[in-house]
N, C-alpha and C positions, 0 to 999 in steps of 0.2 A: 247530356248525350247518352243517357242510359235508358231512354224510353224506346221501346221497340215499335217501329212502324211496319206492321206486317204487310201492308199493301205497297210499300215503297222500296226503291233501290237507289243506290248512289254509285257514281264512279269516283275514284280517287286518283288524282295525278300523282304518281309515285316516282321517286328516284331511289336512292338507297339510304337516305339520310334519316336523321332524328325525327323530323316532322312527318315524313312518310310513314314511318313505323307507328308513330302516335296516331296519325289520322286513320290508318287501317284499323288499329285497335279500337278507336272510338267509333268508327263507322260500323264495325261489326256489332257493336252494342246497340246501335240505333236503327240500322237498316236490315231488312230481311236478306237482301242480296247486295253484295259489294263487288264492284268491278275495278280491279287495279289496272291502271293504264300507264304504260311507260312509253316515252317518246325518244327514239334512238336518233341522235343527231350526228354521230360520228366523232364525238369528242374523245380525248385521249384517256379519260378516266372511266369510260362507260363499261369496258370489259370487266374490270374489277367490281364496279358498282353493281352490275347485273348479277354477278356471282353472289354478292351479299343479299341483294333483293330476292333472288330466288330461294335462298336459304331462309330468309325471313318469311316469305310467303308459304313455304312448305311447313314451317312451324305453326303459322296462324291457321292454315288449312286443316291441320290436325286437331285444332281446338274448336273450329267452327265450320259448319256446313254451308254457311252463307257466303263464303269467299269464292268468287268466280276465278277461273284461270286467268293468268296474266295476259293482257293484250298489249302487244308491242307495235307501235305505229312508227313508220320510217319517215324521217324528215332530214336527209343529209344536208348539212350546212356548209360543207366545204366549198361548193360553188358560190355560196353567198358570202361567207365570212373570209375566205382566203385573201391574204394571210391573217392568221389570228392565233393568239396564244392557246386557245382551247383546242386547236388542231395540232399543237406540238411544234409550231414553227417559230415561236419566240418565247421570251422569258415568262415563266409562270408567276403570277402575282404572289409576293411573299407574305409572311405573317403580318407585317406592318402596313401592307397595301390598303389604301382606302377602298370603300365599297365600289366607288366608281371604276376602279381598275378590274373588278371581276364582273362588271355588268355585261350581260349577253344581250345585245340589241335585238329587240323584238321577241324576247324569250316567251313572255306571257301571251303575246299576240299569237305566236305560233302554237304554243301549248293549248290555249283555250279554243282556237279555231279547230284544230284537229280533234281534241277531246270533246269539244262541244258537238261537232258533227257526229262523232262516235256515239255520244249519248242520244242525240236526236234520232238517229237512224234505229236505235234500239229502244227508244222510248224510255230511257233512263232519265228521270226528272231532275236529278241533283248531281252537281259536279263539285268536288272539293279540291282546293288548291292550298298548299301550305305556306301562305304568306305570314310572316311574323311582324310583331309590333316594331315600329321604327324602320321598316323597309323604306328607303329613301326614293325609290324609283317611281316614275309616273305610271308605269304599267302595273303597279301594285296598290293603286288607290281605288276606293269604292266606286268612283265615277267611271273608271276604266272598266271595272267588272260589270257594272250596269250597262255600259255601252256594248260590251261583248254579248251580254244576254240579248240585247235588242238585235244585234247583227246575226246571232245564231238563229233567233226566232224568224227573222226576215229571210235568211238564206235557206233554212231547212224546214221551216213551217211548224216546228214543234218546239215549245219553250223548254229551256234548260236553266235551272236556277244555279248560279255560281255562288258557292259559299266559301268563306275563308275562316274556318273555325278557330284559328290561332292568331288572328290579326290583332288581338289585344294582349298577346302573351309574348314574352321573350323566349329564346331557346332554353335558357335556364329554367323558366317556369314550366315549359312543356316537359322537360326532363323530370322535374320535381313532381309533376302531376301524374306521371306514369311509372311508378316504381315496379310494376309488373313486367315491363319490357326488358328483354335482354339486349342491351345496347351494343353488345359485341357483334350482333348481326347487322348493324347499320354501318354505312360507309359515307363519308363526306370529305373527299380529298380531291384536289385538282391535279395532283402529280404522283400517283401511287408508285411505290417502290417495292418490287417483289411481292405484289398483291397486298401490301400494307399501306396504311396512311403514311405519307411522307413525313409529317410532323413539322413541316416548314412553310407550307403554303397558307394563304389567307383563310381557306376553309378549315384547315386543321386548327389554326389559331382560334377561329370562331367556335369550333367544337370544344376545344379545351376550356375556353372562357365559359361556355354554356354549362359544362359539368361543374366548374368551380362555383359559378353563380348558384347552381342548384344544390350545392353542398353534397354532391353525389360523387363517389369515387369513379373516375374515368377508367373504364375497362379496356380502352383502345390500346392496341400495340402500335406504337409509332416507330417508323424506321429511324428517325432522328428527332432529337429534342424532346 
């Protein structure tokens, strides 16, 4: 990921989490121009997540001229998901909840449809998404991504290659491979408390496990736990 392709650009689907920060860092080393794309769905954690993301992007922009301004695409999910825990209307999945309880139906279908069109209209040839090793969901499999590439090409007329740079890595391995990133600027929590990680949800537990597996001190300030 350190080879510079002067004639290419990539878009990176970002949230505020560990994989997003790592992907942006790696993409800026590989591509001449990097377009961060955030899809706002109306979920309860997004206000805090975006604060962290903007802080991270400001830091990266100071270090690289190749980072484009953040593009925010709107896709309100309340009319589709209602009622759903992601909208704050029921219990948030706790630390011991299985992956199936935090699954957001159609997440990657929505993300890649919007971001793929974004790329196609701007002739950005590559789109990165932060899928990790062991992701159990059908919309995180290679066949799904190849199918999305075909749909984007057929719908928009311009091919976009979907890449999953961390599909062979765990969260701990991603953290370990990026000692230069200030992880305090990242955010991965389903139920923020006073703009902090709650420390009790499934995503906070996953974050803690990642730092332990990486043998890296977790700099996150948790509200509880």
